[in-house]
PAVEX-210169 format. One record per residue (C-alpha): y, x, z; residue in one letter. Coordinates in steps of 0.02 Angstrom, whole numbers, padded with zeros to 5 digits, always signed. Example, Ala and Ser with C-alpha at 12.3 -4.5 7.8 and 13.67 -1.06 7.14 Angstrom:
2
-00225+00615+00390A -00053+00684+00357S 
//
This chain:
343
+00011-00001+00003M +00182+00057-00048S +00311+00118+00075C +00408-00044+00027L +00262-00171+00039D +00207-00091+00212T +00390-00114+00273F +00394-00290+00204Q +00235-00336+00304E +00318-00277+00462L +00478-00362+00433K +00407-00540+00372L +00235-00541+00427G +00278-00490+00608K +00096-00411+00640K +00143-00234+00631L +00240-00148+00771K +00280+00014+00695Y +00252+00117+00536I +00262+00313+00517I +00292+00396+00349F +00260+00573+00296K +00303+00680+00133L +00148+00717+00028S +00076+00886+00030D +00155+00927-00138D +00327+00861-00062N +00354+00743-00218K +00333+00571-00131E +00352+00477+00035I +00186+00408+00088Q +00130+00292+00229V +00034+00391+00366E -00004+00267+00487K +00027+00090+00535T -00004+00002+00712S +00012-00166+00796S +00018-00095+00968S +00174-00134+01068A +00154+00018+01179D +00305+00127+01148Y +00224+00274+01219D +00082+00266+01100E +00218+00264+00957F +00295+00427+01030L +00127+00514+01042N +00094+00469+00843D +00263+00584+00811L +00206+00762+00788P +00288+00888+00906A +00305+01024+00766Q +00334+00930+00612S +00453+00794+00535C +00424+00612+00519R +00508+00450+00469Y +00470+00291+00558A +00497+00108+00575I +00500+00024+00747Y +00506-00163+00781D +00615-00149+00948F +00598-00294+01068E +00728-00302+01213Y +00793-00426+01350Q +00987-00460+01321K +01046-00553+01466G +01039-00750+01455S +01014-00734+01263D +00826-00698+01304G +00702-00590+01203L +00785-00519+01048R +00714-00382+00918N +00797-00256+00801K +00710-00152+00665I +00743+00022+00703C +00735+00178+00576F +00692+00346+00652Y +00724+00509+00572A +00612+00631+00678W +00658+00809+00652S +00597+00907+00795P +00672+01085+00847D +00513+01163+00834E +00484+01108+00648S +00506+01232+00515K +00679+01248+00436I +00622+01206+00256K +00529+01061+00318T +00684+00988+00407K +00787+01021+00248M +00656+00921+00149L +00657+00784+00254Y +00847+00777+00270A +00870+00773+00084S +00737+00654+00059S +00792+00527+00188K +00920+00409+00107D +00797+00372-00035A +00680+00294+00088L +00824+00226+00191R +00897+00130+00045R +00745+00045-00007A +00706-00026+00176L +00844-00166+00171V +00853-00250+00355G +00861-00107+00463I +00982-00130+00610A +00988+00041+00703V +00960+00216+00638E +00886+00328+00775I +00902+00529+00739Q +00788+00629+00853G +00766+00822+00880T +00684+00805+01043D +00586+00684+01158S +00752+00634+01252S +00844+00566+01100E +00700+00446+01057I +00659+00399+01252D +00639+00217+01267Y +00789+00207+01383S +00898+00295+01261E +00848+00190+01107V +00869+00032+01218L +01050+00084+01255D +01083+00109+01067K +00995-00044+01012V +01073-00176+01147S +01254-00098+01141R +01284-00153+00946G +01394-00026+00875T +01516-00005+00723S +01379+00109+00657F +01263-00051+00645E +01391-00137+00537R +01412+00014+00435N +01221+00005+00401L +01251-00169+00339L +01385-00114+00230L +01286+00032+00158R +01148-00103+00121E +01281-00206+00026I +01354-00049-00064V +01166-00006-00120D +01125-00178-00178L +01284-00201-00264T +01298-00029-00347F +01110+00025-00371P +01106+00218-00375L +01078+00304-00534V +00946+00433-00520E +01020+00602-00564Q +00900+00735-00613Q +00999+00876-00521A +00934+01023-00411P +00934+00997-00211N +01057+01122-00147P +00965+01117+00019A +00824+01215-00061S +00940+01367-00100H +01031+01367+00071Y +01033+01547+00154S +00961+01560+00336Y +00984+01706+00464D +00850+01755+00582A +00883+01611+00697E +00874+01479+00561G +01069+01461+00551N +01142+01412+00371I +01278+01521+00295T +01397+01441+00174F +01523+01572+00089H +01673+01476+00007V +01765+01547-00150W +01908+01503-00246R +01875+01468-00441V +02030+01557-00485K +02160+01646-00393V +02294+01502-00401F +02164+01359-00404S +02136+01244-00266H +01958+01212-00311D +01816+01310-00221D +01638+01354-00257K +01523+01362-00117I +01369+01480-00117T +01245+01548-00005G +01191+01737+00010A +01168+01731-00182N +01343+01719-00227K +01300+01702-00414D +01213+01532-00369H +01339+01388-00337V +01266+01259-00222L +01418+01147-00211Y +01592+01134-00298Y +01745+01068-00212L +01867+00976-00332R +02048+00970-00274F +02172+00913-00402P +02322+00943-00297H +02474+00833-00328H +02620+00806-00226I +02600+00653-00115G +02415+00644-00166Q +02259+00733-00078W +02097+00678-00156H +01952+00802-00140M +01772+00780-00198S +01614+00887-00159L +01486+00903-00291H +01303+00968-00286A +01314+01102-00413G +01437+01216-00501D +01565+01105-00580S +01656+00945-00549E +01535+00863-00678N +01383+00887-00560A +01326+00735-00454P +01452+00685-00318L +01411+00714-00139V +01566+00672-00039M +01744+00600-00062K +01877+00681+00057I +02046+00577+00053D +02203+00637+00153K +02287+00506+00269D +02459+00570+00275F +02519+00442+00397I +02394+00482+00532R +02352+00652+00498S +02174+00622+00468S +02042+00617+00326F +01927+00483+00270H +01755+00553+00225I +01644+00441+00106T +01470+00507+00052M +01393+00460-00112D +01284+00323-00033N +01434+00231+00050G +01418+00298+00223W +01593+00330+00295K +01669+00426+00445T +01854+00479+00483D +01908+00664+00526L +02044+00614+00645L +02175+00729+00723K +02155+00730+00910S +02336+00719+00957G +02501+00736+00899L +02534+00921+00934L +02339+00962+00931S +02263+01050+00784R +02086+00982+00833D +02000+00852+00731H +01861+00745+00776E +01726+00647+00675F +01572+00543+00705T +01407+00610+00640S +01266+00523+00532F +01193+00444+00681D +01356+00335+00715G +01347+00403+00894Q +01379+00592+00910S +01552+00651+00913K +01599+00815+00841Y +01757+00914+00854K +01837+01062+00754W +01937+01167+00867H +02064+01305+00822H +02014+01466+00894D +02180+01555+00885G +02334+01597+00771I +02283+01772+00736I +02102+01753+00696R +02123+01581+00621D +01940+01531+00653H +01877+01363+00693W +01727+01307+00794T +01641+01136+00771C +01558+01077+00931S +01486+00918+01013R +01622+00823+01117V +01497+00760+01246D +01424+00935+01303N +01529+01074+01199G +01370+01129+01106E +01419+01229+00955V +01383+01143+00787V +01467+01261+00655G +01593+01400+00638K +01715+01428+00514W +01785+01611+00488H +01939+01629+00376H +01947+01772+00251A +02108+01849+00225F +02071+01868+00044S +02148+01809-00120I +01975+01756-00189R +01885+01705-00042Q +01927+01565+00085D +01801+01605+00216G +01618+01582+00278T +01549+01438+00371L +01396+01448+00480T +01298+01288+00535V +01183+01304+00686M +00989+01283+00647A +00981+01139+00758K +01109+01034+00642Y +01037+01086+00476A +01004+00908+00430A +01189+00868+00436E +01251+01035+00349A +01335+00945+00207V +01442+00838+00338L +01490+00987+00429I +01532+01084+00265L +01640+00944+00212G +01737+00914+00361T +01763+01111+00375G +01826+01112+00203L +01951+00974+00234A +02013+01070+00380I +02028+01235+00291E +02130+01152+00153E +02244+01070+00273W +02278+01234+00353R +02300+01319+00199E +02433+01196+00151A +02514+01215+00317Q +02517+01411+00291R +02603+01390+00120K +02732+01273+00183E +02767+01391+00314R +02792+01528+00185G +02901+01427+00080A +03016+01385+00227K +03033+01572+00278L +03070+01616+00089E +03202+01483+00090L +03274+01551+00260L +03277+01737+00192S +03395+01676+00049H 
//
């Protein structure tokens, strides 16, 4: 039975409690690994391997005050810290294909360790009802209204560069000396992973990130500047959205919400002289990524994404590029004012 047919059986037949999916041995398709009618949540958790990634669907039942027993269908993206980096990237890059096909999901759960998929943790997300839940509905409407055209494009994640600890490194280069466009590579600077198109015009600030070596490559993300609020609107190719918001009137820090709709990350400026930035979790300060500005005509800088956050690398990259372009504009503006004063 196909993944979609099995999901429909859980959603409409109400006989299945959960489904676990896996990538095939040749990594070319997503398969149903197991189905179960057991309502034992611990049994479901035990079926998720400790050292390998999986997708799962769980029909989560819970009590909501006087409203009585309710249920919501949850999608799990299980990517434990102990799994191999390549496996994490394959599952991360294949997730949306499965997620789009399964219409009717209310909550998405991202898990990297047991605490993040613990019953109480999931219950909290399910019973709260968040803006992310509404975002999921919007994503389904977008997918149904504008069916995604399959594009035969290479997956940039398969060419990422990793250090000994599994961290990902991106190098950001100007396409031309006086151009606003960037090319993003790994250690192999001849292989372009992403292309940032930035047709800079006065009063307009619309960037687009593409998976390939030109602006004609498949779109990954749109980045639009909001000049009134000093923020950026981020839109992924599947319709998912988040805002990169300035933390305060005099602050250089910017915050955004991650793919799970819950975790908040913050880009923090480390100093005027070094002009480096650190992206960290708002709740516990854990480092997610680091941007090092390069004082070079051709290179903008280097971005490192921590291994634990590899599945969110493109979001961290996109927000980091937005911050860098914003800082570059500020630097040019200061330079123009100094030149004006000198005369």
